[in-house]
Backbone of each chain as ProteinMPNN parsed JSONL, in Angstrom:
{"seq_chain_A": "AQSVTQPDIHITVSEGASLELRCNYSYGATPYLFWYVQSPGQGLQLLLKYFSGDTLVQGIKGFEAEFKRSQSSFNLRKPSVHWSDAAEYFCAVGAQGSYIPTFGRGTSLIVHP", "coords_chain_A": {"N_chain_A": [[116.256, -138.372, -45.292], [119.336, -136.916, -46.331], [122.763, -137.954, -45.947], [126.28, -137.795, -45.193], [129.268, -139.584, -44.976], [132.53, -139.323, -43.999], [135.004, -141.299, -43.451], [137.63, -141.029, -42.592], [139.41, -138.982, -40.467], [141.901, -137.79, -40.488], [144.426, -137.864, -42.988], [147.572, -138.883, -43.938], [150.088, -138.372, -46.24], [152.953, -138.883, -48.33], [154.723, -136.464, -50.238], [154.168, -136.632, -53.692], [153.144, -139.152, -53.611], [150.272, -141.302, -54.197], [146.777, -140.534, -53.71], [143.781, -141.217, -51.952], [140.688, -140.248, -50.894], [138.03, -141.095, -48.848], [134.495, -141.315, -49.254], [131.228, -141.796, -48.318], [127.777, -141.918, -48.972], [124.358, -141.303, -48.083], [121.334, -141.521, -49.55], [118.135, -141.372, -51.003], [117.566, -141.247, -53.736], [119.013, -140.576, -56.991], [121.86, -138.824, -56.353], [123.202, -135.433, -56.133], [126.625, -134.926, -56.088], [129.515, -133.692, -54.453], [132.88, -132.477, -54.142], [134.756, -130.485, -52.033], [137.445, -128.21, -51.296], [139.17, -126.801, -48.566], [141.325, -124.402, -47.556], [143.375, -123.41, -44.742], [141.598, -121.106, -42.752], [140.129, -120.182, -44.849], [137.49, -119.931, -47.356], [135.346, -122.285, -49.102], [136.365, -124.183, -51.907], [135.236, -125.455, -54.929], [136.067, -128.616, -56.046], [135.236, -130.669, -57.744], [132.265, -132.096, -59.261], [129.427, -134.266, -59.376], [126.674, -134.882, -61.332], [125.254, -136.319, -63.243], [125.566, -138.88, -65.807], [128.796, -139.765, -67.036], [130.489, -141.708, -64.725], [133.004, -141.289, -63.727], [134.583, -138.538, -62.724], [136.268, -135.639, -63.651], [138.232, -133.156, -62.098], [139.414, -129.959, -60.868], [142.895, -129.088, -60.398], [144.045, -131.57, -60.809], [142.55, -133.556, -59.596], [140.249, -136.312, -59.321], [137.137, -138.1, -59.191], [135.131, -140.934, -58.453], [131.93, -142.078, -58.975], [130.17, -144.529, -57.417], [127.455, -146.262, -57.507], [126.541, -148.691, -56.473], [128.011, -148.995, -54.211], [127.473, -146.758, -52.855], [129.293, -144.647, -52.881], [131.736, -142.036, -53.293], [134.558, -141.49, -53.929], [137.508, -139.546, -53.681], [140.34, -138.934, -55.697], [143.857, -138.64, -56.386], [146.66, -138.856, -58.426], [149.3, -138.079, -57.817], [150.419, -136.407, -55.145], [150.834, -133.011, -54.162], [152.684, -130.703, -52.093], [151.188, -128.459, -51.715], [148.637, -129.355, -51.689], [147.817, -129.904, -49.171], [145.247, -129.594, -46.937], [141.821, -129.124, -45.894], [139.327, -131.402, -46.75], [136.125, -131.679, -48.047], [133.372, -133.733, -48.547], [130.216, -133.691, -50.138], [126.675, -134.071, -50.347], [123.757, -133.648, -52.273], [120.29, -133.049, -52.941], [118.772, -133.511, -56.117], [118.55, -130.598, -57.932], [118.698, -129.083, -55.685], [120.436, -126.541, -53.927], [121.644, -126.76, -51.576], [123.821, -128.481, -50.186], [124.485, -131.328, -48.086], [127.061, -131.569, -45.839], [129.955, -133.631, -45.287], [132.015, -134.407, -42.397], [134.567, -133.759, -42.998], [137.949, -134.327, -44.12], [141.188, -134.13, -43.088], [144.031, -133.421, -44.851], [147.357, -134.211, -44.716], [150.529, -133.487, -45.858], [153.615, -134.889, -46.245], [157.013, -133.927, -46.759]], "CA_chain_A": [[117.253, -137.303, -45.234], [120.632, -137.332, -46.864], [123.896, -137.845, -45.031], [127.591, -138.077, -45.771], [130.271, -140.099, -44.049], [133.937, -139.336, -44.372], [135.481, -142.108, -42.32], [138.984, -140.67, -42.168], [139.537, -137.614, -39.98], [143.191, -137.334, -40.999], [145.167, -138.718, -43.906], [148.936, -138.39, -44.131], [150.765, -138.968, -47.395], [154.201, -138.257, -48.738], [154.622, -135.734, -51.496], [154.411, -137.506, -54.834], [152.373, -140.392, -53.474], [148.887, -141.208, -54.633], [145.852, -140.187, -52.632], [142.354, -141.511, -52.083], [139.873, -139.841, -49.75], [136.781, -141.844, -48.933], [133.218, -140.638, -48.998], [130.024, -142.596, -48.504], [126.607, -141.083, -48.791], [123.057, -141.949, -47.944], [120.299, -140.712, -50.199], [117.19, -142.297, -51.604], [117.51, -141.167, -55.199], [120.32, -140.232, -57.542], [122.251, -137.573, -55.688], [124.272, -134.562, -56.594], [127.77, -135.159, -55.22], [130.515, -132.647, -54.563], [134.054, -132.422, -53.293], [135.271, -129.134, -51.844], [138.677, -128.094, -50.539], [139.25, -125.604, -47.748], [142.623, -124.096, -46.961], [143.18, -122.821, -43.414], [141.054, -119.764, -42.68], [139.551, -119.8, -46.134], [136.218, -120.528, -47.706], [135.392, -123.552, -49.82], [136.527, -124.166, -53.349], [134.721, -126.68, -55.528], [137.036, -129.392, -56.822], [134.503, -131.367, -58.796], [130.888, -132.432, -58.912], [128.756, -135.261, -60.201], [125.226, -134.73, -61.412], [124.756, -137.451, -64.026], [126.464, -139.233, -66.899], [130.019, -140.514, -66.753], [130.67, -141.829, -63.276], [134.345, -140.819, -63.38], [134.512, -137.091, -62.894], [137.551, -134.945, -63.552], [138.101, -131.85, -61.47], [140.558, -129.067, -60.964], [144.102, -129.417, -59.653], [144.427, -132.96, -61.024], [141.708, -134.469, -58.836], [139.152, -137.01, -59.954], [136.318, -138.873, -58.26], [134.305, -141.929, -59.123], [130.625, -142.358, -58.361], [129.821, -145.944, -57.457], [126.117, -146.346, -56.937], [126.376, -149.939, -55.724], [128.701, -148.843, -52.934], [127.106, -145.436, -52.305], [130.563, -143.977, -52.598], [132.217, -140.991, -54.221], [135.908, -141.286, -53.428], [138.348, -138.569, -54.373], [141.672, -139.487, -55.942], [144.856, -137.857, -57.106], [147.771, -139.79, -58.624], [150.543, -137.6, -57.227], [150.057, -135.276, -54.281], [151.791, -131.918, -54.005], [152.62, -130.151, -50.735], [150.139, -127.436, -51.673], [147.324, -129.997, -51.551], [147.487, -130.022, -47.747], [144.053, -128.786, -46.681], [140.661, -129.887, -45.433], [138.515, -131.8, -47.891], [134.747, -131.983, -47.67], [132.454, -134.353, -49.478], [128.861, -133.214, -49.87], [125.61, -134.674, -51.152], [122.583, -132.806, -52.359], [119.188, -133.522, -53.76], [118.778, -132.922, -57.455], [117.872, -129.309, -57.965], [118.939, -128.34, -54.451], [121.727, -125.877, -53.818], [122.053, -126.828, -50.177], [124.318, -129.828, -49.92], [124.838, -131.757, -46.734], [128.501, -131.788, -45.842], [130.599, -134.539, -44.353], [132.768, -133.702, -41.364], [135.846, -133.352, -43.535], [139.185, -135.093, -43.927], [142.365, -133.268, -43.11], [145.141, -134.023, -45.581], [148.7, -133.762, -44.33], [151.488, -133.919, -46.864], [155.008, -134.875, -45.794], [157.958, -133.724, -47.866]], "C_chain_A": [[118.594, -137.819, -45.733], [121.697, -137.174, -45.798], [125.166, -138.237, -45.751], [128.521, -138.561, -44.677], [131.64, -140.024, -44.684], [134.652, -140.046, -43.233], [136.851, -141.722, -41.79], [139.038, -139.219, -41.731], [140.83, -136.996, -40.507], [143.742, -138.361, -41.974], [146.537, -138.082, -44.083], [149.567, -139.133, -45.294], [152.075, -138.235, -47.634], [153.998, -137.55, -50.068], [154.995, -136.662, -52.645], [153.641, -138.807, -54.777], [150.951, -140.18, -53.966], [147.977, -140.999, -53.422], [144.45, -140.691, -52.959], [141.657, -141.12, -50.791], [138.494, -140.464, -49.91], [135.559, -141.0, -48.582], [132.092, -141.617, -49.282], [128.811, -141.734, -48.201], [125.367, -141.948, -48.597], [122.018, -141.021, -48.541], [119.422, -141.635, -51.003], [117.153, -142.305, -53.11], [118.914, -140.883, -55.719], [120.74, -138.87, -57.003], [123.109, -136.671, -56.564], [125.412, -134.762, -55.607], [128.868, -134.142, -55.503], [131.739, -132.994, -53.711], [134.537, -130.97, -53.264], [136.596, -129.22, -51.091], [138.677, -126.773, -49.792], [140.653, -125.466, -47.18], [142.399, -123.379, -45.643], [142.675, -121.384, -43.469], [140.393, -119.276, -43.953], [138.172, -120.426, -46.323], [136.409, -121.818, -48.472], [135.552, -123.334, -51.317], [136.056, -125.505, -53.906], [135.806, -127.355, -56.352], [136.366, -130.081, -58.008], [133.109, -131.69, -58.308], [130.379, -133.5, -59.862], [127.262, -135.001, -60.149], [124.618, -135.92, -62.136], [125.817, -137.809, -65.053], [127.654, -140.046, -66.449], [130.299, -140.526, -65.249], [132.059, -141.438, -62.819], [134.408, -139.339, -63.738], [135.899, -136.485, -62.72], [137.317, -133.566, -62.945], [139.329, -130.997, -61.679], [141.723, -129.626, -60.154], [144.476, -130.893, -59.753], [143.618, -133.986, -60.247], [140.651, -135.122, -59.721], [138.37, -137.76, -58.877], [135.444, -139.823, -59.06], [133.044, -142.203, -58.325], [130.33, -143.841, -58.536], [128.49, -146.12, -56.725], [125.963, -147.58, -56.048], [127.012, -149.852, -54.342], [128.331, -147.544, -52.231], [128.355, -144.652, -51.949], [130.897, -142.967, -53.689], [133.596, -140.608, -53.743], [136.713, -140.353, -54.316], [139.748, -139.125, -54.521], [142.565, -138.457, -56.619], [146.087, -138.737, -57.233], [149.064, -139.372, -57.942], [150.263, -136.317, -56.447], [151.198, -134.272, -54.192], [151.637, -131.328, -52.606], [151.486, -129.131, -50.611], [148.737, -128.031, -51.57], [146.917, -130.165, -50.091], [146.353, -129.053, -47.413], [142.982, -129.693, -46.084], [139.776, -130.163, -46.639], [137.135, -132.233, -47.415], [134.005, -132.622, -48.84], [131.049, -133.864, -49.13], [127.884, -133.89, -50.815], [124.41, -133.756, -51.141], [121.513, -133.461, -53.199], [119.25, -132.844, -55.113], [117.938, -131.65, -57.454], [118.075, -128.488, -56.715], [120.327, -127.73, -54.469], [122.269, -125.947, -52.397], [122.553, -128.226, -49.888], [124.513, -130.074, -48.436], [126.298, -132.149, -46.76], [128.902, -132.914, -44.895], [131.432, -133.743, -43.367], [134.15, -133.283, -41.831], [136.976, -134.318, -43.239], [140.347, -134.137, -44.077], [143.514, -133.999, -43.79], [146.454, -133.379, -45.157], [149.67, -134.342, -45.342], [152.899, -133.779, -46.314], [155.943, -134.692, -46.964], [158.719, -134.991, -48.194]], "O_chain_A": [[118.933, -138.992, -45.576], [121.562, -136.374, -44.872], [125.139, -138.916, -46.777], [128.551, -138.002, -43.581], [131.884, -140.579, -45.755], [134.879, -139.461, -42.174], [137.194, -142.056, -40.656], [138.749, -138.319, -42.519], [140.856, -135.836, -40.917], [143.551, -139.566, -41.808], [146.646, -136.885, -44.347], [149.579, -140.363, -45.331], [152.264, -137.105, -47.185], [153.208, -137.981, -50.908], [155.994, -137.379, -52.588], [153.501, -139.492, -55.79], [150.487, -139.051, -54.131], [148.358, -141.252, -52.279], [143.995, -140.601, -54.099], [142.005, -141.611, -49.717], [137.874, -140.372, -50.969], [135.604, -140.108, -47.735], [132.02, -142.197, -50.366], [128.829, -140.918, -47.279], [125.346, -143.14, -48.904], [121.845, -139.886, -48.097], [119.91, -142.581, -51.621], [116.739, -143.3, -53.706], [119.886, -140.945, -54.966], [120.034, -137.879, -57.189], [123.657, -137.088, -57.584], [125.18, -134.768, -54.398], [129.114, -133.781, -56.654], [131.645, -133.7, -52.707], [134.704, -130.323, -54.298], [136.842, -130.17, -50.347], [138.239, -125.75, -50.318], [141.11, -126.315, -46.414], [141.336, -122.793, -45.438], [143.258, -120.543, -44.153], [140.131, -118.083, -44.106], [137.749, -121.308, -45.575], [137.503, -122.382, -48.493], [134.959, -122.43, -51.905], [136.439, -126.563, -53.405], [136.392, -126.744, -57.245], [136.879, -130.066, -59.127], [132.8, -131.58, -57.121], [130.839, -133.62, -60.997], [126.663, -134.911, -59.077], [123.601, -136.466, -61.709], [126.841, -137.134, -65.162], [127.536, -140.913, -65.583], [130.338, -139.481, -64.599], [132.276, -141.269, -61.619], [134.298, -138.954, -64.903], [136.608, -136.787, -61.76], [136.327, -132.899, -63.247], [140.165, -131.269, -62.54], [141.549, -130.523, -59.33], [145.155, -131.415, -58.869], [143.965, -135.167, -60.239], [140.222, -134.56, -60.728], [138.884, -138.019, -57.789], [135.072, -139.542, -60.2], [133.102, -142.523, -57.138], [130.251, -144.344, -59.656], [128.426, -146.125, -55.496], [125.329, -147.518, -54.995], [126.6, -150.549, -53.415], [128.821, -147.264, -51.137], [128.464, -144.073, -50.868], [130.417, -143.038, -54.82], [133.789, -139.517, -53.207], [136.603, -140.378, -55.542], [140.289, -139.719, -53.588], [142.107, -137.549, -57.313], [146.525, -139.315, -56.239], [149.846, -140.228, -57.53], [149.917, -135.284, -57.02], [152.372, -134.641, -54.151], [150.572, -131.443, -52.0], [150.901, -128.963, -49.541], [147.762, -127.302, -51.387], [145.777, -130.534, -49.81], [146.488, -127.842, -47.588], [143.219, -130.869, -45.809], [139.509, -129.272, -47.447], [137.001, -133.047, -46.501], [134.015, -132.116, -49.962], [130.734, -133.649, -47.959], [128.231, -134.236, -51.944], [124.085, -133.156, -50.116], [121.787, -134.308, -54.049], [119.733, -131.718, -55.226], [116.782, -131.64, -57.033], [117.678, -127.324, -56.667], [121.276, -128.334, -54.967], [123.24, -125.269, -52.061], [121.8, -129.069, -49.399], [124.683, -129.146, -47.645], [126.727, -132.952, -47.589], [128.283, -133.125, -43.852], [131.541, -132.524, -43.493], [134.836, -132.533, -41.138], [136.959, -135.033, -42.237], [140.465, -133.427, -45.075], [143.919, -135.075, -43.351], [146.627, -132.163, -45.235], [149.636, -135.535, -45.644], [153.328, -132.681, -45.96], [155.707, -135.234, -48.044], [159.553, -134.994, -49.099]]}, "seq_chain_B": "GAVVSQHPSWVICKSGTSVKIECRSLDFQATTMFWYRQFPKQSLMLMATSNEGSKATYEQGVEKDKFLINHASLTLSTLTVTSAHPEDSSFYICSAIGQKSGTEAFFGQGTRLTVV", "coords_chain_B": {"N_chain_B": [[134.63, -118.936, -62.692], [131.859, -117.706, -60.681], [132.158, -114.969, -58.339], [132.253, -114.636, -54.881], [132.326, -112.561, -52.123], [133.329, -111.992, -48.789], [133.071, -109.803, -45.982], [134.008, -108.529, -42.842], [137.196, -110.336, -43.093], [138.097, -111.255, -40.739], [137.131, -110.665, -37.36], [137.15, -109.153, -34.195], [135.285, -108.823, -31.317], [133.739, -107.236, -28.471], [132.123, -108.885, -25.76], [128.621, -108.79, -25.743], [128.276, -106.825, -27.583], [127.277, -106.023, -30.995], [127.841, -107.44, -34.217], [128.406, -107.088, -37.676], [128.376, -108.976, -40.626], [129.247, -109.053, -43.985], [128.161, -110.304, -47.133], [128.903, -110.512, -50.399], [127.996, -110.808, -53.816], [130.046, -110.538, -56.463], [130.115, -110.5, -59.253], [127.745, -111.355, -60.223], [124.173, -111.647, -60.019], [122.746, -112.518, -57.076], [120.264, -114.556, -56.328], [119.644, -116.109, -54.193], [121.063, -116.542, -51.017], [123.171, -118.256, -48.733], [123.87, -118.964, -45.356], [126.405, -120.263, -43.369], [127.748, -121.954, -40.517], [130.791, -122.78, -39.021], [132.397, -124.825, -36.832], [135.552, -125.255, -35.121], [137.53, -127.658, -36.729], [135.35, -129.013, -37.655], [132.404, -129.745, -39.627], [130.481, -127.842, -42.045], [127.627, -126.141, -40.988], [124.418, -125.478, -41.965], [122.878, -122.403, -41.447], [120.919, -120.557, -42.25], [118.753, -119.599, -44.956], [118.573, -117.122, -47.367], [116.51, -115.147, -49.369], [116.447, -112.683, -51.864], [114.863, -109.76, -50.914], [113.015, -110.932, -49.237], [112.036, -112.523, -46.124], [114.45, -114.305, -44.186], [114.936, -117.849, -44.088], [115.259, -119.875, -41.402], [117.284, -122.487, -40.078], [116.419, -125.289, -38.026], [116.823, -124.74, -34.606], [118.452, -122.539, -34.793], [118.792, -119.303, -33.622], [116.759, -116.82, -34.57], [116.519, -114.215, -33.7], [118.946, -113.653, -32.713], [120.762, -114.044, -34.742], [120.63, -112.072, -37.187], [119.48, -111.752, -40.426], [119.758, -110.122, -43.473], [118.741, -109.502, -46.744], [118.941, -107.408, -48.791], [119.473, -106.605, -51.372], [120.268, -107.773, -54.706], [122.889, -108.375, -54.67], [123.937, -108.362, -52.172], [124.04, -109.695, -48.937], [123.552, -109.628, -45.447], [124.771, -110.693, -42.29], [124.019, -110.303, -39.015], [125.316, -110.602, -35.893], [123.874, -110.444, -32.927], [124.233, -108.974, -29.693], [126.62, -110.381, -28.949], [128.274, -113.306, -27.691], [130.924, -115.182, -26.104], [130.505, -117.855, -26.918], [129.523, -117.591, -29.415], [131.62, -117.297, -31.015], [133.165, -118.239, -33.952], [133.564, -119.633, -37.278], [132.2, -118.12, -39.972], [130.515, -118.679, -42.956], [129.425, -117.743, -46.168], [127.346, -118.569, -48.972], [126.331, -118.323, -52.403], [123.841, -118.269, -54.941], [122.772, -117.867, -58.333], [121.61, -116.704, -61.51], [123.9, -116.784, -63.091], [125.479, -118.573, -61.745], [124.588, -121.051, -62.257], [124.219, -124.484, -61.71], [125.531, -124.536, -59.347], [126.605, -123.532, -56.126], [128.396, -120.741, -54.991], [131.069, -120.032, -52.809], [131.907, -117.745, -50.194], [134.948, -116.393, -48.696], [134.868, -116.673, -46.041], [134.407, -115.639, -42.585], [136.093, -115.016, -39.665], [134.987, -114.933, -36.504], [135.626, -113.661, -33.355], [134.724, -113.487, -30.074], [135.266, -111.641, -27.258]], "CA_chain_B": [[133.411, -119.036, -61.917], [131.363, -116.511, -60.031], [132.939, -114.567, -57.173], [131.533, -114.199, -53.694], [133.285, -111.972, -51.197], [132.845, -111.678, -47.458], [133.816, -108.767, -45.275], [135.466, -108.654, -42.871], [137.731, -111.696, -43.065], [138.13, -111.623, -39.328], [136.686, -109.577, -36.49], [137.135, -109.399, -32.749], [134.366, -107.879, -30.689], [133.521, -107.435, -27.041], [130.889, -109.561, -25.397], [127.485, -107.887, -25.586], [128.135, -105.944, -28.749], [126.788, -106.666, -32.218], [128.79, -107.371, -35.322], [127.775, -107.344, -38.967], [129.205, -109.617, -41.647], [128.677, -108.848, -45.311], [128.411, -111.286, -48.183], [128.591, -109.869, -51.682], [128.272, -111.462, -55.086], [130.732, -109.446, -57.165], [129.931, -110.465, -60.705], [126.46, -111.916, -60.627], [123.07, -111.339, -59.123], [122.489, -113.679, -56.234], [118.865, -114.633, -55.925], [119.593, -116.759, -52.888], [122.333, -116.664, -50.299], [123.124, -119.198, -47.62], [124.832, -118.697, -44.287], [126.848, -121.458, -42.657], [128.638, -121.787, -39.374], [131.734, -123.889, -38.957], [133.193, -124.9, -35.616], [136.891, -125.772, -35.415], [137.704, -129.057, -37.1], [134.058, -129.62, -37.929], [131.829, -129.457, -40.93], [129.651, -126.646, -42.156], [126.228, -126.319, -40.623], [123.587, -124.437, -42.548], [122.139, -121.62, -40.464], [119.726, -119.935, -42.817], [118.688, -119.317, -46.387], [117.926, -115.827, -47.577], [116.149, -114.77, -50.729], [116.396, -111.235, -52.003], [113.59, -109.102, -50.696], [112.094, -111.64, -48.348], [112.623, -112.932, -44.848], [115.294, -115.496, -44.239], [114.436, -119.103, -43.525], [116.281, -120.355, -40.475], [117.292, -123.917, -39.752], [115.982, -125.6, -36.672], [117.823, -124.534, -33.572], [119.159, -121.272, -34.985], [117.992, -118.214, -33.058], [116.608, -115.771, -35.572], [116.698, -112.907, -33.078], [120.365, -113.481, -32.44], [121.448, -114.014, -36.035], [119.74, -111.33, -38.074], [119.915, -111.829, -41.808], [119.091, -109.192, -44.376], [119.152, -109.708, -48.143], [118.231, -106.25, -49.321], [119.701, -106.429, -52.802], [120.665, -109.009, -55.393], [124.327, -108.592, -54.555], [124.39, -108.212, -50.787], [123.327, -110.223, -47.782], [124.306, -109.388, -44.227], [124.476, -111.464, -41.091], [124.364, -109.548, -37.816], [125.298, -111.365, -34.648], [123.476, -109.459, -31.923], [124.609, -109.271, -28.32], [127.505, -111.532, -29.119], [128.893, -113.92, -26.527], [132.056, -116.016, -26.534], [130.089, -119.088, -27.596], [129.216, -117.267, -30.817], [132.874, -117.302, -31.772], [133.11, -119.301, -34.95], [133.87, -119.252, -38.651], [130.933, -117.981, -40.687], [130.724, -118.72, -44.398], [128.216, -117.576, -46.969], [127.401, -119.001, -50.36], [125.308, -117.634, -53.188], [123.473, -118.808, -56.24], [122.053, -116.948, -59.197], [121.52, -117.193, -62.885], [125.237, -117.043, -63.62], [126.153, -119.664, -61.052], [124.11, -122.325, -62.777], [123.806, -125.496, -60.746], [126.543, -124.555, -58.3], [126.655, -122.416, -55.187], [129.758, -120.251, -54.808], [131.306, -119.715, -51.407], [132.812, -116.683, -49.789], [136.178, -116.871, -48.069], [134.624, -116.887, -44.63], [134.708, -114.609, -41.59], [136.417, -115.551, -38.35], [134.488, -114.064, -35.433], [136.078, -113.975, -31.999], [134.068, -112.639, -29.083], [136.088, -111.687, -26.033]], "C_chain_B": [[133.02, -117.726, -61.295], [132.128, -116.232, -58.742], [132.023, -114.074, -56.056], [132.557, -113.723, -52.674], [132.623, -111.674, -49.864], [133.713, -110.612, -46.826], [133.2, -108.567, -43.896], [135.91, -110.108, -42.92], [137.845, -112.189, -41.636], [137.713, -110.401, -38.512], [136.726, -110.058, -35.048], [136.204, -108.373, -32.131], [134.201, -108.217, -29.207], [132.182, -108.115, -26.806], [129.784, -108.536, -25.163], [127.283, -106.945, -26.747], [127.62, -106.74, -29.932], [127.814, -106.501, -33.321], [128.092, -107.789, -36.605], [128.788, -107.933, -39.941], [128.497, -109.468, -42.99], [129.081, -109.962, -46.271], [127.956, -110.67, -49.5], [128.888, -110.786, -52.858], [128.811, -110.379, -56.014], [130.407, -109.383, -58.646], [128.667, -111.177, -61.165], [125.398, -111.524, -59.603], [122.668, -112.603, -58.376], [121.031, -113.672, -55.774], [118.719, -115.235, -54.533], [120.994, -116.819, -52.304], [122.134, -117.563, -49.085], [124.199, -118.821, -46.604], [125.105, -119.993, -43.519], [127.701, -121.048, -41.464], [129.532, -123.023, -39.304], [132.523, -123.795, -37.662], [134.543, -125.518, -35.953], [136.893, -127.275, -35.674], [136.375, -129.774, -37.352], [133.522, -129.173, -39.278], [131.016, -128.166, -40.904], [128.212, -126.999, -41.792], [125.427, -125.155, -41.191], [122.802, -123.731, -41.449], [120.825, -121.115, -41.043], [119.886, -119.748, -44.311], [117.989, -117.995, -46.572], [117.699, -115.577, -49.058], [115.989, -113.268, -50.785], [114.984, -110.709, -51.811], [112.621, -109.815, -49.796], [112.819, -112.061, -47.072], [113.432, -114.211, -45.012], [114.586, -116.693, -43.62], [115.539, -119.715, -42.678], [116.147, -121.857, -40.257], [116.885, -124.103, -38.294], [117.122, -125.419, -35.691], [118.612, -123.253, -33.708], [118.263, -120.131, -34.521], [117.915, -117.054, -34.044], [116.789, -114.373, -34.992], [118.157, -112.627, -32.779], [121.144, -113.308, -33.741], [120.495, -113.377, -37.055], [120.301, -111.334, -39.486], [119.069, -110.912, -42.656], [119.627, -109.389, -45.776], [118.451, -108.635, -48.959], [118.419, -106.045, -50.814], [120.173, -107.747, -53.398], [122.163, -109.268, -55.314], [124.831, -108.547, -53.118], [123.445, -108.87, -49.804], [124.188, -109.951, -46.563], [123.811, -110.29, -43.111], [124.938, -110.633, -39.9], [124.221, -110.45, -36.603], [125.031, -110.36, -33.534], [123.856, -109.937, -30.529], [125.514, -110.517, -28.279], [128.082, -112.002, -27.79], [130.024, -114.828, -27.0], [131.652, -117.291, -27.255], [129.66, -118.859, -29.041], [130.474, -117.229, -31.673], [132.89, -118.499, -32.703], [133.585, -118.765, -36.292], [132.545, -119.256, -39.402], [131.209, -117.87, -42.179], [129.393, -118.522, -45.116], [128.434, -118.225, -48.332], [126.233, -118.372, -51.098], [125.059, -118.367, -54.489], [122.717, -117.742, -57.022], [122.077, -117.492, -60.606], [122.883, -117.576, -63.436], [125.867, -118.279, -62.992], [125.668, -121.032, -61.525], [123.676, -123.258, -61.683], [124.735, -125.532, -59.538], [126.4, -123.33, -57.409], [128.114, -122.025, -55.002], [129.924, -119.713, -53.392], [132.201, -118.501, -51.236], [134.005, -117.265, -49.06], [136.021, -117.068, -46.584], [135.016, -115.707, -43.765], [134.939, -115.282, -40.249], [135.962, -114.548, -37.305], [135.003, -114.568, -34.092], [135.44, -112.983, -31.045], [134.817, -112.781, -27.771], [135.349, -111.036, -24.865]], "O_chain_B": [[133.76, -116.745, -61.37], [132.68, -117.145, -58.127], [131.153, -113.227, -56.256], [133.54, -114.412, -52.401], [131.501, -111.17, -49.812], [134.912, -110.519, -47.086], [131.98, -108.446, -43.788], [135.085, -111.014, -42.801], [137.709, -113.38, -41.357], [137.918, -109.259, -38.924], [136.386, -111.199, -34.734], [136.328, -107.178, -32.4], [134.486, -109.33, -28.765], [131.233, -107.935, -27.569], [129.986, -107.537, -24.472], [126.224, -106.331, -26.877], [127.535, -107.967, -29.886], [128.565, -105.526, -33.344], [127.29, -108.723, -36.617], [129.912, -107.445, -40.061], [127.299, -109.726, -43.107], [130.195, -110.483, -46.218], [126.781, -110.353, -49.686], [129.918, -111.46, -52.885], [128.112, -109.411, -56.316], [130.427, -108.301, -59.233], [128.532, -111.552, -62.33], [125.703, -111.125, -58.48], [122.301, -113.614, -58.975], [120.635, -112.868, -54.93], [117.789, -114.91, -53.795], [121.97, -117.104, -52.997], [121.054, -117.61, -48.497], [125.3, -118.409, -46.97], [124.196, -120.703, -43.089], [128.281, -119.964, -41.416], [129.083, -124.151, -39.502], [133.227, -122.815, -37.42], [134.672, -126.224, -36.952], [136.318, -128.051, -34.912], [136.298, -131.0, -37.267], [134.112, -128.339, -39.965], [130.89, -127.503, -39.874], [127.666, -128.012, -42.229], [125.727, -123.991, -40.925], [122.146, -124.371, -40.628], [119.768, -121.226, -40.423], [120.993, -119.741, -44.85], [116.924, -117.766, -45.998], [118.59, -115.774, -49.884], [115.458, -112.655, -49.859], [114.04, -111.156, -52.462], [111.5, -109.344, -49.606], [114.041, -111.966, -46.964], [113.14, -115.064, -45.85], [113.743, -116.546, -42.735], [116.619, -120.031, -43.178], [115.049, -122.411, -40.254], [116.996, -123.199, -37.465], [118.239, -125.884, -35.916], [119.38, -122.912, -32.808], [117.122, -120.004, -34.966], [118.918, -116.39, -34.309], [117.17, -113.448, -35.709], [118.549, -111.472, -32.611], [122.077, -112.509, -33.814], [119.68, -114.051, -37.686], [121.454, -110.966, -39.71], [117.841, -110.914, -42.579], [120.841, -109.439, -45.976], [117.51, -108.903, -49.706], [117.606, -105.379, -51.454], [120.441, -108.71, -52.68], [122.65, -110.271, -55.836], [126.031, -108.681, -52.879], [122.235, -108.648, -49.822], [125.414, -110.033, -46.633], [122.626, -110.603, -43.0], [126.118, -110.3, -39.792], [123.149, -110.989, -36.328], [125.879, -109.518, -33.239], [123.809, -111.128, -30.222], [125.198, -111.534, -27.661], [128.342, -111.205, -26.889], [130.072, -115.199, -28.172], [132.387, -117.763, -28.123], [129.458, -119.81, -29.796], [130.403, -117.14, -32.899], [132.656, -119.633, -32.283], [133.956, -117.598, -36.42], [131.856, -120.275, -39.458], [132.035, -117.065, -42.611], [128.368, -119.071, -44.713], [129.568, -118.403, -48.779], [125.259, -117.94, -50.481], [125.951, -118.998, -55.054], [122.108, -116.839, -56.449], [122.518, -118.616, -60.847], [123.016, -118.564, -64.158], [126.686, -118.953, -63.617], [126.283, -122.053, -61.217], [122.87, -122.896, -60.825], [124.707, -126.499, -58.777], [126.11, -122.231, -57.883], [128.976, -122.894, -54.871], [129.048, -119.037, -52.854], [133.12, -118.262, -52.019], [134.078, -118.472, -48.829], [136.929, -117.572, -45.923], [135.843, -114.882, -44.151], [134.089, -116.024, -39.757], [136.49, -113.438, -37.23], [134.841, -115.737, -33.742], [135.602, -111.773, -31.198], [134.983, -113.88, -27.242], [135.877, -110.979, -23.754]]}, "name": "protein", "num_of_chains": 2, "seq": "AQSVTQPDIHITVSEGASLELRCNYSYGATPYLFWYVQSPGQGLQLLLKYFSGDTLVQGIKGFEAEFKRSQSSFNLRKPSVHWSDAAEYFCAVGAQGSYIPTFGRGTSLIVHPGAVVSQHPSWVICKSGTSVKIECRSLDFQATTMFWYRQFPKQSLMLMATSNEGSKATYEQGVEKDKFLINHASLTLSTLTVTSAHPEDSSFYICSAIGQKSGTEAFFGQGTRLTVV"}
């Protein structure tokens, strides 16, 4: 069975600072990997996904993530955080061909002015 | 991307009553829809998978008689919480896939259910 670990429950950064949110997964084969963002009281919006190919994936809103098979990681990064990035971020892993990813517990991003 | 809409966005109901939540795919035909439940500050837990025209497949531990799912058309799935109790209060989110969505499931904005 697949699983996802997001070790940080909360992350606090200053506006303009760089950001890295950690995600580690467990899956026996090459996984599908996703990062979603959820604003308060809202549904999920897909930031980016990795299926195959280039291990550095570019997403929306200036986010990127790097798939590192040797570390079973898919960390999300952004070079300069904006106040509007404050939200809950979920990493998810899915089997190839599956539309039902397993979600991590989420990391809450707090942005200080 | 494809658009999935849920209605209502929030609902308050009395204990013992039933409430229906709708999930619509607005610009594509959704062959499969998924219903999730999210507790405060927690992740999404898959409740059930519904395919158009067939019975929903429920995850282990989800009461199918309490959470009735109907996927009567390619653009609409409904989740009915029957005889709701305060412990059913939660955030319910649907997602949908179809030919237009490709390899990605699109999520609705969620419905906040509060049972008083």
